py3Dmol code that shows the C-alpha trace and the ligand (Angstrom):
import py3Dmol

protein = """\
ATOM      1  CA  MET A   1     -11.348 127.759 195.535  1.00  0.00           C
ATOM      2  CA  GLY A   2     -11.630 123.921 195.251  1.00  0.00           C
ATOM      3  CA  ILE A   3      -9.034 121.781 193.539  1.00  0.00           C
ATOM      4  CA  PRO A   4      -9.030 122.124 189.911  1.00  0.00           C
ATOM      5  CA  THR A   5     -10.686 119.589 187.527  1.00  0.00           C
ATOM      6  CA  VAL A   6      -9.197 118.246 184.382  1.00  0.00           C
ATOM      7  CA  ALA A   7     -11.327 116.169 181.806  1.00  0.00           C
ATOM      8  CA  VAL A   8      -9.127 113.568 180.168  1.00  0.00           C
ATOM      9  CA  ILE A   9     -11.039 112.474 177.125  1.00  0.00           C
ATOM     10  CA  SER A  10      -9.433 109.010 175.823  1.00  0.00           C
ATOM     11  CA  MET A  11      -9.624 108.338 172.262  1.00  0.00           C
ATOM     12  CA  GLY A  12      -7.679 105.083 172.154  1.00  0.00           C
ATOM     13  CA  GLY A  13      -4.029 104.755 170.607  1.00  0.00           C
ATOM     14  CA  THR A  14      -1.052 103.413 172.123  1.00  0.00           C
ATOM     15  CA  ILE A  15      -1.548 105.279 175.413  1.00  0.00           C
ATOM     16  CA  SER A  16      -4.631 103.069 175.920  1.00  0.00           C
ATOM     17  CA  CYS A  17      -3.287  99.888 174.671  1.00  0.00           C
ATOM     18  CA  ALA A  18      -2.705  96.582 176.260  1.00  0.00           C
ATOM     19  CA  PRO A  19      -1.960  93.149 175.118  1.00  0.00           C
ATOM     20  CA  GLY A  20      -5.036  91.677 173.361  1.00  0.00           C
ATOM     21  CA  ASP A  21      -6.739  88.331 173.738  1.00  0.00           C
ATOM     22  CA  ASP A  22      -3.724  86.690 172.016  1.00  0.00           C
ATOM     23  CA  GLY A  23      -1.569  88.003 174.883  1.00  0.00           C
ATOM     24  CA  ARG A  24       0.852  89.541 172.367  1.00  0.00           C
ATOM     25  CA  ALA A  25      -0.359  92.216 169.969  1.00  0.00           C
ATOM     26  CA  LEU A  26      -1.355  95.419 171.270  1.00  0.00           C
ATOM     27  CA  VAL A  27      -4.925  96.818 170.950  1.00  0.00           C
ATOM     28  CA  PRO A  28      -6.579  99.712 172.513  1.00  0.00           C
ATOM     29  CA  ARG A  29      -8.613  98.769 175.636  1.00  0.00           C
ATOM     30  CA  THR A  30      -8.389 101.023 178.533  1.00  0.00           C
ATOM     31  CA  ASP A  31      -9.143 104.548 179.373  1.00  0.00           C
ATOM     32  CA  ALA A  32      -5.882 106.658 179.215  1.00  0.00           C
ATOM     33  CA  ALA A  33      -6.599 108.153 182.635  1.00  0.00           C
ATOM     34  CA  ASP A  34      -6.117 104.605 183.909  1.00  0.00           C
ATOM     35  CA  VAL A  35      -2.346 104.947 183.241  1.00  0.00           C
ATOM     36  CA  ILE A  36      -2.164 107.243 186.230  1.00  0.00           C
ATOM     37  CA  SER A  37      -4.917 105.886 188.435  1.00  0.00           C
ATOM     38  CA  GLY A  38      -3.671 104.806 191.762  1.00  0.00           C
ATOM     39  CA  ASP A  39      -0.844 107.543 191.550  1.00  0.00           C
ATOM     40  CA  SER A  40      -1.870 110.851 192.851  1.00  0.00           C
ATOM     41  CA  VAL A  41      -1.674 113.821 190.512  1.00  0.00           C
ATOM     42  CA  ASP A  42      -1.075 116.425 193.385  1.00  0.00           C
ATOM     43  CA  GLY A  43      -4.061 118.589 193.866  1.00  0.00           C
ATOM     44  CA  VAL A  44      -5.937 117.793 190.745  1.00  0.00           C
ATOM     45  CA  GLU A  45      -9.276 116.023 190.142  1.00  0.00           C
ATOM     46  CA  VAL A  46      -9.029 113.916 187.093  1.00  0.00           C
ATOM     47  CA  ARG A  47     -12.316 113.344 185.391  1.00  0.00           C
ATOM     48  CA  SER A  48     -11.875 110.402 182.996  1.00  0.00           C
ATOM     49  CA  VAL A  49     -14.019 110.489 179.968  1.00  0.00           C
ATOM     50  CA  GLN A  50     -14.069 107.330 177.673  1.00  0.00           C
ATOM     51  CA  TRP A  51     -14.686 108.513 174.108  1.00  0.00           C
ATOM     52  CA  SER A  52     -13.397 105.619 171.813  1.00  0.00           C
ATOM     53  CA  LEU A  53     -11.037 102.771 171.829  1.00  0.00           C
ATOM     54  CA  SER A  54      -9.677 102.992 168.331  1.00  0.00           C
ATOM     55  CA  ASP A  55      -6.477 103.506 166.392  1.00  0.00           C
ATOM     56  CA  SER A  56      -5.950 107.145 165.521  1.00  0.00           C
ATOM     57  CA  SER A  57      -6.217 106.195 161.618  1.00  0.00           C
ATOM     58  CA  GLU A  58      -9.952 105.787 162.211  1.00  0.00           C
ATOM     59  CA  ILE A  59     -10.659 109.393 163.319  1.00  0.00           C
ATOM     60  CA  THR A  60     -12.752 111.321 161.090  1.00  0.00           C
ATOM     61  CA  PHE A  61     -13.443 115.123 160.841  1.00  0.00           C
ATOM     62  CA  ASN A  62     -17.114 114.545 161.854  1.00  0.00           C
ATOM     63  CA  GLU A  63     -15.817 112.931 164.925  1.00  0.00           C
ATOM     64  CA  LEU A  64     -13.553 115.822 165.752  1.00  0.00           C
ATOM     65  CA  ILE A  65     -16.399 118.207 165.485  1.00  0.00           C
ATOM     66  CA  ARG A  66     -18.385 116.111 167.913  1.00  0.00           C
ATOM     67  CA  LEU A  67     -15.287 115.859 170.107  1.00  0.00           C
ATOM     68  CA  ALA A  68     -14.841 119.709 170.063  1.00  0.00           C
ATOM     69  CA  ARG A  69     -18.563 119.986 171.122  1.00  0.00           C
ATOM     70  CA  GLU A  70     -17.762 117.508 174.082  1.00  0.00           C
ATOM     71  CA  ILE A  71     -14.752 119.469 175.109  1.00  0.00           C
ATOM     72  CA  ARG A  72     -17.200 122.548 175.392  1.00  0.00           C
ATOM     73  CA  ARG A  73     -19.593 120.459 177.430  1.00  0.00           C
ATOM     74  CA  GLN A  74     -16.882 119.318 179.615  1.00  0.00           C
ATOM     75  CA  ALA A  75     -15.916 122.746 180.291  1.00  0.00           C
ATOM     76  CA  ALA A  76     -19.598 123.828 180.895  1.00  0.00           C
ATOM     77  CA  ASP A  77     -19.720 121.102 183.393  1.00  0.00           C
ATOM     78  CA  GLY A  78     -16.950 122.585 185.506  1.00  0.00           C
ATOM     79  CA  ALA A  79     -13.732 121.091 184.059  1.00  0.00           C
ATOM     80  CA  ASP A  80     -11.095 123.833 184.309  1.00  0.00           C
ATOM     81  CA  ALA A  81      -9.070 122.383 181.442  1.00  0.00           C
ATOM     82  CA  VAL A  82      -9.248 119.518 178.992  1.00  0.00           C
ATOM     83  CA  VAL A  83      -6.759 117.004 177.838  1.00  0.00           C
ATOM     84  CA  VAL A  84      -7.325 114.685 174.801  1.00  0.00           C
ATOM     85  CA  THR A  85      -5.578 111.457 174.324  1.00  0.00           C
ATOM     86  CA  GLN A  86      -5.162 109.651 171.182  1.00  0.00           C
ATOM     87  CA  GLY A  87      -2.795 107.511 168.957  1.00  0.00           C
ATOM     88  CA  THR A  88       0.220 109.423 167.765  1.00  0.00           C
ATOM     89  CA  ASP A  89      -0.040 108.573 164.152  1.00  0.00           C
ATOM     90  CA  SER A  90      -2.738 111.326 163.171  1.00  0.00           C
ATOM     91  CA  LEU A  91      -2.013 113.420 166.246  1.00  0.00           C
ATOM     92  CA  GLU A  92      -0.524 116.249 164.154  1.00  0.00           C
ATOM     93  CA  GLU A  93      -3.624 116.514 162.000  1.00  0.00           C
ATOM     94  CA  SER A  94      -6.367 116.137 164.605  1.00  0.00           C
ATOM     95  CA  ALA A  95      -4.635 118.324 167.156  1.00  0.00           C
ATOM     96  CA  TYR A  96      -4.423 121.015 164.369  1.00  0.00           C
ATOM     97  CA  ALA A  97      -8.123 120.557 163.440  1.00  0.00           C
ATOM     98  CA  LEU A  98      -9.024 121.050 167.224  1.00  0.00           C
ATOM     99  CA  SER A  99      -6.687 124.145 167.263  1.00  0.00           C
ATOM    100  CA  LEU A 100      -8.789 125.776 164.359  1.00  0.00           C
ATOM    101  CA  LEU A 101     -12.100 124.676 165.862  1.00  0.00           C
ATOM    102  CA  ARG A 102     -10.994 126.413 169.100  1.00  0.00           C
ATOM    103  CA  PRO A 103     -13.706 124.959 171.406  1.00  0.00           C
ATOM    104  CA  LEU A 104     -12.474 126.959 174.545  1.00  0.00           C
ATOM    105  CA  ASP A 105     -10.844 130.225 175.164  1.00  0.00           C
ATOM    106  CA  ARG A 106      -7.899 128.270 176.740  1.00  0.00           C
ATOM    107  CA  PRO A 107      -6.041 125.740 174.651  1.00  0.00           C
ATOM    108  CA  VAL A 108      -6.939 122.120 174.589  1.00  0.00           C
ATOM    109  CA  VAL A 109      -3.880 119.818 175.262  1.00  0.00           C
ATOM    110  CA  CYS A 110      -3.449 116.635 173.122  1.00  0.00           C
ATOM    111  CA  THR A 111      -1.087 113.916 174.062  1.00  0.00           C
ATOM    112  CA  GLY A 112      -0.396 110.082 173.258  1.00  0.00           C
ATOM    113  CA  ALA A 113       2.330 107.700 173.859  1.00  0.00           C
ATOM    114  CA  MET A 114       5.091 106.145 171.781  1.00  0.00           C
ATOM    115  CA  ARG A 115       5.341 103.174 174.025  1.00  0.00           C
ATOM    116  CA  ALA A 116       2.202 101.366 175.670  1.00  0.00           C
ATOM    117  CA  PRO A 117       1.686 101.424 179.234  1.00  0.00           C
ATOM    118  CA  THR A 118       2.973  97.856 179.560  1.00  0.00           C
ATOM    119  CA  ALA A 119       6.186  98.404 177.488  1.00  0.00           C
ATOM    120  CA  PRO A 120       9.515  98.910 179.342  1.00  0.00           C
ATOM    121  CA  GLY A 121      10.192 102.510 179.636  1.00  0.00           C
ATOM    122  CA  SER A 122       6.624 103.721 178.746  1.00  0.00           C
ATOM    123  CA  ASP A 123       6.166 107.304 178.183  1.00  0.00           C
ATOM    124  CA  ALA A 124       2.421 106.973 178.658  1.00  0.00           C
ATOM    125  CA  ALA A 125       1.924 108.085 182.327  1.00  0.00           C
ATOM    126  CA  SER A 126       4.708 110.720 182.034  1.00  0.00           C
ATOM    127  CA  ASN A 127       3.019 112.301 178.875  1.00  0.00           C
ATOM    128  CA  LEU A 128      -0.375 112.340 180.459  1.00  0.00           C
ATOM    129  CA  ARG A 129       1.007 113.814 183.731  1.00  0.00           C
ATOM    130  CA  ALA A 130       2.901 116.405 181.607  1.00  0.00           C
ATOM    131  CA  ALA A 131      -0.275 117.118 179.691  1.00  0.00           C
ATOM    132  CA  ILE A 132      -2.302 117.666 182.720  1.00  0.00           C
ATOM    133  CA  ALA A 133       0.238 119.994 184.324  1.00  0.00           C
ATOM    134  CA  THR A 134       0.350 122.005 181.163  1.00  0.00           C
ATOM    135  CA  ALA A 135      -3.492 122.169 180.790  1.00  0.00           C
ATOM    136  CA  LEU A 136      -3.672 123.866 184.199  1.00  0.00           C
ATOM    137  CA  HIS A 137      -0.721 126.247 183.890  1.00  0.00           C
ATOM    138  CA  PRO A 138      -2.001 129.896 183.929  1.00  0.00           C
ATOM    139  CA  GLU A 139       0.340 130.848 181.081  1.00  0.00           C
ATOM    140  CA  LEU A 140      -1.174 128.266 178.757  1.00  0.00           C
ATOM    141  CA  ALA A 141      -4.529 130.182 179.399  1.00  0.00           C
ATOM    142  CA  GLN A 142      -2.840 133.299 177.833  1.00  0.00           C
ATOM    143  CA  SER A 143      -1.421 131.367 174.901  1.00  0.00           C
ATOM    144  CA  SER A 144      -3.422 131.991 171.603  1.00  0.00           C
ATOM    145  CA  ALA A 145      -2.597 128.394 170.404  1.00  0.00           C
ATOM    146  CA  GLY A 146      -6.037 126.778 169.897  1.00  0.00           C
ATOM    147  CA  ALA A 147      -4.453 123.362 170.937  1.00  0.00           C
ATOM    148  CA  VAL A 148      -1.091 122.397 172.004  1.00  0.00           C
ATOM    149  CA  VAL A 149       0.619 118.865 171.854  1.00  0.00           C
ATOM    150  CA  VAL A 150       2.489 117.614 174.913  1.00  0.00           C
ATOM    151  CA  MET A 151       4.895 114.823 174.321  1.00  0.00           C
ATOM    152  CA  ASN A 152       8.292 113.879 175.784  1.00  0.00           C
ATOM    153  CA  ASP A 153       8.258 116.889 178.233  1.00  0.00           C
ATOM    154  CA  GLU A 154       7.942 119.432 175.319  1.00  0.00           C
ATOM    155  CA  ILE A 155       4.769 121.733 174.581  1.00  0.00           C
ATOM    156  CA  HIS A 156       4.294 122.133 170.894  1.00  0.00           C
ATOM    157  CA  SER A 157       1.786 124.382 169.045  1.00  0.00           C
ATOM    158  CA  ALA A 158      -0.695 122.155 167.211  1.00  0.00           C
ATOM    159  CA  LYS A 159      -0.058 124.217 164.095  1.00  0.00           C
ATOM    160  CA  TRP A 160       3.451 123.329 163.688  1.00  0.00           C
ATOM    161  CA  VAL A 161       4.117 119.982 165.403  1.00  0.00           C
ATOM    162  CA  GLN A 162       4.914 116.945 163.131  1.00  0.00           C
ATOM    163  CA  LYS A 163       5.525 113.392 163.929  1.00  0.00           C
ATOM    164  CA  HIS A 164       9.050 112.864 162.462  1.00  0.00           C
ATOM    165  CA  HIS A 165       9.928 109.269 163.660  1.00  0.00           C
ATOM    166  CA  THR A 166       7.837 106.158 163.739  1.00  0.00           C
ATOM    167  CA  GLN A 167       8.943 104.723 167.034  1.00  0.00           C
ATOM    168  CA  ARG A 168      11.192 107.048 169.332  1.00  0.00           C
ATOM    169  CA  VAL A 169       9.698 108.923 172.245  1.00  0.00           C
ATOM    170  CA  ASP A 170      11.100 112.179 170.782  1.00  0.00           C
ATOM    171  CA  ALA A 171       9.082 111.533 167.563  1.00  0.00           C
ATOM    172  CA  PHE A 172       7.394 114.952 167.744  1.00  0.00           C
ATOM    173  CA  THR A 173       9.037 118.177 166.762  1.00  0.00           C
ATOM    174  CA  SER A 174       8.305 121.704 165.543  1.00  0.00           C
ATOM    175  CA  THR A 175      10.886 122.295 162.685  1.00  0.00           C
ATOM    176  CA  ASP A 176      12.368 125.806 162.572  1.00  0.00           C
ATOM    177  CA  ARG A 177      10.571 126.915 165.671  1.00  0.00           C
ATOM    178  CA  GLY A 178      11.078 124.418 168.377  1.00  0.00           C
ATOM    179  CA  PRO A 179       8.603 123.906 171.137  1.00  0.00           C
ATOM    180  CA  LEU A 180       6.403 126.577 172.710  1.00  0.00           C
ATOM    181  CA  GLY A 181       7.629 125.432 176.105  1.00  0.00           C
ATOM    182  CA  VAL A 182       9.217 122.545 178.019  1.00  0.00           C
ATOM    183  CA  LEU A 183       8.647 120.674 181.226  1.00  0.00           C
ATOM    184  CA  TYR A 184      11.355 120.678 183.879  1.00  0.00           C
ATOM    185  CA  GLU A 185      10.592 118.655 187.048  1.00  0.00           C
ATOM    186  CA  GLY A 186       7.092 118.101 185.786  1.00  0.00           C
ATOM    187  CA  ARG A 187       6.346 121.969 185.535  1.00  0.00           C
ATOM    188  CA  PRO A 188       5.732 123.642 182.446  1.00  0.00           C
ATOM    189  CA  ARG A 189       7.990 126.516 181.352  1.00  0.00           C
ATOM    190  CA  PHE A 190       7.013 128.562 178.436  1.00  0.00           C
ATOM    191  CA  LEU A 191       9.617 129.831 175.893  1.00  0.00           C
ATOM    192  CA  ARG A 192       7.553 131.872 173.642  1.00  0.00           C
ATOM    193  CA  GLN A 193       4.093 132.852 172.499  1.00  0.00           C
ATOM    194  CA  ASP A 194       2.375 132.092 169.193  1.00  0.00           C
ATOM    195  CA  PRO A 195       0.902 135.127 167.447  1.00  0.00           C
ATOM    196  CA  PRO A 196      -2.946 135.573 167.900  1.00  0.00           C
ATOM    197  CA  PRO A 197      -5.112 133.253 165.736  1.00  0.00           C
ATOM    198  CA  SER A 198      -5.743 134.553 162.264  1.00  0.00           C
ATOM    199  CA  LEU A 199      -9.094 132.898 161.973  1.00  0.00           C
ATOM    200  CA  PRO A 200     -12.359 132.883 163.968  1.00  0.00           C
ATOM    201  CA  ALA A 201     -13.091 129.795 165.978  1.00  0.00           C
ATOM    202  CA  LEU A 202     -14.279 127.518 163.352  1.00  0.00           C
ATOM    203  CA  LEU A 203     -16.610 125.431 165.600  1.00  0.00           C
ATOM    204  CA  ASP A 204     -18.990 128.399 165.710  1.00  0.00           C
ATOM    205  CA  ARG A 205     -19.094 128.261 161.860  1.00  0.00           C
ATOM    206  CA  GLU A 206     -19.489 124.512 161.397  1.00  0.00           C
ATOM    207  CA  THR A 207     -21.996 123.511 158.694  1.00  0.00           C
ATOM    208  CA  GLY A 208     -21.875 119.727 158.744  1.00  0.00           C
ATOM    209  CA  ARG A 209     -20.790 119.915 155.095  1.00  0.00           C
ATOM    210  CA  HIS A 210     -19.009 116.773 154.164  1.00  0.00           C
ATOM    211  CA  VAL A 211     -15.806 118.066 152.473  1.00  0.00           C
ATOM    212  CA  ARG A 212     -13.117 115.813 150.835  1.00  0.00           C
ATOM    213  CA  VAL A 213      -9.776 117.184 150.160  1.00  0.00           C
ATOM    214  CA  ALA A 214      -7.257 114.843 148.304  1.00  0.00           C
ATOM    215  CA  LEU A 215      -3.332 114.896 149.176  1.00  0.00           C
ATOM    216  CA  LEU A 216      -0.926 113.807 146.392  1.00  0.00           C
ATOM    217  CA  THR A 217       2.767 113.770 146.371  1.00  0.00           C
ATOM    218  CA  ALA A 218       4.950 114.893 143.493  1.00  0.00           C
ATOM    219  CA  VAL A 219       7.271 112.092 142.291  1.00  0.00           C
ATOM    220  CA  LEU A 220       9.900 111.438 139.776  1.00  0.00           C
ATOM    221  CA  ASP A 221       8.469 110.476 136.225  1.00  0.00           C
ATOM    222  CA  GLN A 222       4.957 111.216 137.359  1.00  0.00           C
ATOM    223  CA  ASP A 223       1.889 110.867 135.091  1.00  0.00           C
ATOM    224  CA  THR A 224      -1.320 112.805 135.565  1.00  0.00           C
ATOM    225  CA  ALA A 225      -3.782 109.780 135.992  1.00  0.00           C
ATOM    226  CA  LEU A 226      -4.377 110.390 139.786  1.00  0.00           C
ATOM    227  CA  ILE A 227      -4.925 114.177 139.295  1.00  0.00           C
ATOM    228  CA  GLU A 228      -7.554 113.328 136.546  1.00  0.00           C
ATOM    229  CA  ALA A 229      -9.041 110.793 139.095  1.00  0.00           C
ATOM    230  CA  VAL A 230      -9.294 113.503 141.647  1.00  0.00           C
ATOM    231  CA  ALA A 231     -11.319 115.737 139.063  1.00  0.00           C
ATOM    232  CA  ARG A 232     -13.574 112.801 138.425  1.00  0.00           C
ATOM    233  CA  SER A 233     -14.044 111.725 141.930  1.00  0.00           C
ATOM    234  CA  GLY A 234     -15.911 114.578 143.314  1.00  0.00           C
ATOM    235  CA  TYR A 235     -13.229 116.052 145.688  1.00  0.00           C
ATOM    236  CA  HIS A 236     -13.640 119.628 146.814  1.00  0.00           C
ATOM    237  CA  GLY A 237      -9.860 120.377 146.900  1.00  0.00           C
ATOM    238  CA  LEU A 238      -6.419 119.120 146.325  1.00  0.00           C
ATOM    239  CA  VAL A 239      -3.059 119.635 148.175  1.00  0.00           C
ATOM    240  CA  ILE A 240      -0.154 118.598 146.177  1.00  0.00           C
ATOM    241  CA  GLU A 241       3.025 118.001 148.040  1.00  0.00           C
ATOM    242  CA  GLY A 242       5.515 119.317 145.575  1.00  0.00           C
ATOM    243  CA  MET A 243       9.299 118.734 145.475  1.00  0.00           C
ATOM    244  CA  GLY A 244      11.564 120.944 147.429  1.00  0.00           C
ATOM    245  CA  GLY A 245      10.188 124.567 147.037  1.00  0.00           C
ATOM    246  CA  GLY A 246       6.973 123.009 145.903  1.00  0.00           C
ATOM    247  CA  HIS A 247       7.720 122.228 142.295  1.00  0.00           C
ATOM    248  CA  VAL A 248       6.039 119.545 139.962  1.00  0.00           C
ATOM    249  CA  SER A 249       6.929 118.745 136.307  1.00  0.00           C
ATOM    250  CA  GLY A 250       5.299 120.649 133.493  1.00  0.00           C
ATOM    251  CA  VAL A 251       2.963 118.000 132.701  1.00  0.00           C
ATOM    252  CA  VAL A 252       1.657 117.694 136.221  1.00  0.00           C
ATOM    253  CA  ALA A 253       1.485 121.544 136.353  1.00  0.00           C
ATOM    254  CA  ARG A 254      -0.869 121.506 133.241  1.00  0.00           C
ATOM    255  CA  ALA A 255      -3.246 118.838 134.983  1.00  0.00           C
ATOM    256  CA  LEU A 256      -3.165 120.728 138.220  1.00  0.00           C
ATOM    257  CA  GLY A 257      -4.029 124.211 136.378  1.00  0.00           C
ATOM    258  CA  ALA A 258      -7.015 122.349 134.708  1.00  0.00           C
ATOM    259  CA  LEU A 259      -8.135 121.169 138.147  1.00  0.00           C
ATOM    260  CA  ALA A 260      -7.639 124.623 139.737  1.00  0.00           C
ATOM    261  CA  ARG A 261     -10.420 125.893 137.353  1.00  0.00           C
ATOM    262  CA  ASP A 262     -12.903 123.742 139.320  1.00  0.00           C
ATOM    263  CA  ILE A 263     -11.650 123.332 142.854  1.00  0.00           C
ATOM    264  CA  PRO A 264      -8.841 124.921 145.073  1.00  0.00           C
ATOM    265  CA  VAL A 265      -5.413 123.540 144.612  1.00  0.00           C
ATOM    266  CA  VAL A 266      -2.850 124.169 147.225  1.00  0.00           C
ATOM    267  CA  TYR A 267       0.994 123.341 146.832  1.00  0.00           C
ATOM    268  CA  ALA A 268       3.096 122.366 149.886  1.00  0.00           C
ATOM    269  CA  SER A 269       6.465 120.698 149.979  1.00  0.00           C
ATOM    270  CA  ARG A 270       7.227 117.019 150.354  1.00  0.00           C
ATOM    271  CA  SER A 271      10.392 118.246 152.270  1.00  0.00           C
ATOM    272  CA  ARG A 272       8.080 118.982 155.371  1.00  0.00           C
ATOM    273  CA  ALA A 273      10.399 121.959 156.583  1.00  0.00           C
ATOM    274  CA  GLY A 274      10.539 125.444 155.253  1.00  0.00           C
ATOM    275  CA  ALA A 275       8.262 127.631 153.354  1.00  0.00           C
ATOM    276  CA  VAL A 276       7.392 126.777 149.646  1.00  0.00           C
ATOM    277  CA  LEU A 277       8.710 129.210 147.238  1.00  0.00           C
ATOM    278  CA  GLU A 278       6.612 132.022 145.785  1.00  0.00           C
ATOM    279  CA  ARG A 279       8.932 134.161 143.712  1.00  0.00           C
ATOM    280  CA  THR A 280      11.972 132.563 142.518  1.00  0.00           C
ATOM    281  CA  TYR A 281      11.724 129.897 139.784  1.00  0.00           C
ATOM    282  CA  GLY A 282      10.100 130.253 136.365  1.00  0.00           C
ATOM    283  CA  SER A 283      10.351 126.844 134.776  1.00  0.00           C
ATOM    284  CA  PRO A 284       7.234 124.855 133.893  1.00  0.00           C
ATOM    285  CA  GLY A 285       5.857 123.365 137.013  1.00  0.00           C
ATOM    286  CA  ALA A 286       7.857 125.715 139.326  1.00  0.00           C
ATOM    287  CA  GLU A 287       5.988 128.135 141.792  1.00  0.00           C
ATOM    288  CA  LEU A 288       5.473 130.976 139.395  1.00  0.00           C
ATOM    289  CA  ASP A 289       3.885 128.587 136.854  1.00  0.00           C
ATOM    290  CA  LEU A 290       1.875 127.082 139.606  1.00  0.00           C
ATOM    291  CA  ILE A 291       0.669 130.226 140.771  1.00  0.00           C
ATOM    292  CA  ASP A 292      -0.218 131.501 137.342  1.00  0.00           C
ATOM    293  CA  ARG A 293      -2.465 128.316 137.019  1.00  0.00           C
ATOM    294  CA  GLY A 294      -4.366 129.158 140.038  1.00  0.00           C
ATOM    295  CA  ALA A 295      -2.577 127.116 142.644  1.00  0.00           C
ATOM    296  CA  VAL A 296      -2.229 128.645 146.281  1.00  0.00           C
ATOM    297  CA  PRO A 297       1.182 128.444 148.254  1.00  0.00           C
ATOM    298  CA  ALA A 298       0.927 126.667 151.602  1.00  0.00           C
ATOM    299  CA  GLY A 299       3.736 128.931 153.069  1.00  0.00           C
ATOM    300  CA  GLU A 300       5.367 126.974 155.802  1.00  0.00           C
ATOM    301  CA  LEU A 301       2.457 124.637 156.446  1.00  0.00           C
ATOM    302  CA  PRO A 302       3.212 120.950 155.636  1.00  0.00           C
ATOM    303  CA  ALA A 303       0.820 119.305 153.388  1.00  0.00           C
ATOM    304  CA  LEU A 304      -1.092 117.406 156.158  1.00  0.00           C
ATOM    305  CA  LYS A 305      -1.696 120.669 157.925  1.00  0.00           C
ATOM    306  CA  ALA A 306      -2.755 122.394 154.709  1.00  0.00           C
ATOM    307  CA  ARG A 307      -5.305 119.531 153.970  1.00  0.00           C
ATOM    308  CA  VAL A 308      -6.711 119.893 157.478  1.00  0.00           C
ATOM    309  CA  LEU A 309      -6.943 123.626 156.983  1.00  0.00           C
ATOM    310  CA  LEU A 310      -8.540 123.655 153.530  1.00  0.00           C
ATOM    311  CA  THR A 311     -11.026 120.950 154.768  1.00  0.00           C
ATOM    312  CA  MET A 312     -11.935 122.947 157.830  1.00  0.00           C
ATOM    313  CA  LEU A 313     -12.410 126.206 155.911  1.00  0.00           C
ATOM    314  CA  LEU A 314     -14.712 124.710 153.150  1.00  0.00           C
ATOM    315  CA  ARG A 315     -16.613 122.980 156.089  1.00  0.00           C
ATOM    316  CA  SER A 316     -17.133 126.377 157.719  1.00  0.00           C
ATOM    317  CA  GLY A 317     -19.163 127.847 154.829  1.00  0.00           C
ATOM    318  CA  PHE A 318     -16.394 130.216 153.343  1.00  0.00           C
ATOM    319  CA  SER A 319     -16.671 130.447 149.503  1.00  0.00           C
ATOM    320  CA  ARG A 320     -13.813 129.134 147.430  1.00  0.00           C
ATOM    321  CA  ARG A 321     -12.108 132.412 147.106  1.00  0.00           C
ATOM    322  CA  GLU A 322     -12.650 133.348 150.837  1.00  0.00           C
ATOM    323  CA  ALA A 323     -11.265 129.838 151.825  1.00  0.00           C
ATOM    324  CA  GLU A 324      -8.050 130.466 149.622  1.00  0.00           C
ATOM    325  CA  ALA A 325      -7.453 133.994 151.009  1.00  0.00           C
ATOM    326  CA  LEU A 326      -7.910 132.672 154.653  1.00  0.00           C
ATOM    327  CA  LEU A 327      -5.605 129.716 154.025  1.00  0.00           C
ATOM    328  CA  ARG A 328      -2.974 132.040 152.678  1.00  0.00           C
ATOM    329  CA  ARG A 329      -3.273 134.182 155.745  1.00  0.00           C
ATOM    330  CA  GLU A 330      -3.153 131.396 158.152  1.00  0.00           C
ATOM    331  CA  ALA A 331      -0.181 129.637 156.312  1.00  0.00           C
ATOM    332  CA  HIS A 332       1.724 132.853 156.640  1.00  0.00           C
ATOM    333  CA  ALA A 333       0.694 133.849 160.097  1.00  0.00           C
ATOM    334  CA  GLY A 334       3.523 133.220 162.654  1.00  0.00           C
ATOM    335  CA  THR A 335       6.239 134.535 160.380  1.00  0.00           C
ATOM    336  CA  ARG A 336       7.100 138.283 160.622  1.00  0.00           C
TER     337      ARG A 336
END
"""
ligand_1 = """\
9
LIG
N -1.153 103.078 165.496
C -1.366 103.921 166.969
C -2.301 105.080 166.753
O -2.000 106.002 166.080
C 0.034 104.375 167.262
C 0.028 105.245 168.452
O -0.893 105.322 169.240
O 1.054 105.905 168.487
O -3.403 104.935 167.231
"""
view = py3Dmol.view(width=600, height=400)
view.addModel(protein, "pdb")
view.setStyle({"model": 0}, {"cartoon": {"style": "trace"}})
view.addModel(ligand_1, "xyz")
view.setStyle({"model": 1}, {"stick": {}})
view.zoomTo()
view.show()
């Protein structure tokens, strides 16, 4: 057997940043694989693939579909594993989209950096090395996670990981669960396995349909103007990030109920940790009212993940009812 090949697909973000022409402000300008070029990654051939040089706020669902196809192409072209590098700001969303697309029968590994390669104490090279080591680890191949995120010597399931800090190198955490694994002395050690995927690989069902799902947050003294704007603006679904267990005011609940007659409405929690309630409170706008009005609970999925999931399901040709049922199943998969 020859030495293993890992394709590193570079999509910009801090891990690819260097000072721009003004010599100060950082802009994406290099392949992520450059941060480890010159160093040897023991016994691994790193195949560097430049995909884009952008901030992660520019990534679109259509781009992620094309990326998933490229990941398959790299594997067909002999790559034993694939690492994707991108900006950390949208990493919790795009990694989950890749996880649902499941382009390979082994997880795709996503990483980035909180400190640019030129910054003191940069985590760029260490994160990329950790991602490559994880991508080749035999136990990862057995993992049912469609994608994992490796940051700060931790391996997280793409489904549960969230960016919880704007600047620190330990910005990524999986609340309630913790990481799937950790790296000790550069070697992955797995702590637990995720349950098998609840959905088929959505890349095989991708229709190219352009789907827009809005995300709104419940706030104190809220009016319904933005919810009515969602109805008028041709969105295909709405995720509402409710208060605490997923609650909104009675006025907002009525507007959501009217919207749910036409498009799927999913409620998550702006607390970003813990499952939304489904059977406790009966006030107007509480979960029992929302469910009566046709809203679907997001389980433990934070709103950002629920929006990715609803978008991907609707793109995959499922009917509204099928998409809602599958969303419920995926949102509750992983709790026993
Ligand atoms: N704004 C950058 C991006 O998300 C930050 C980062 O890479 O962490 O692309």
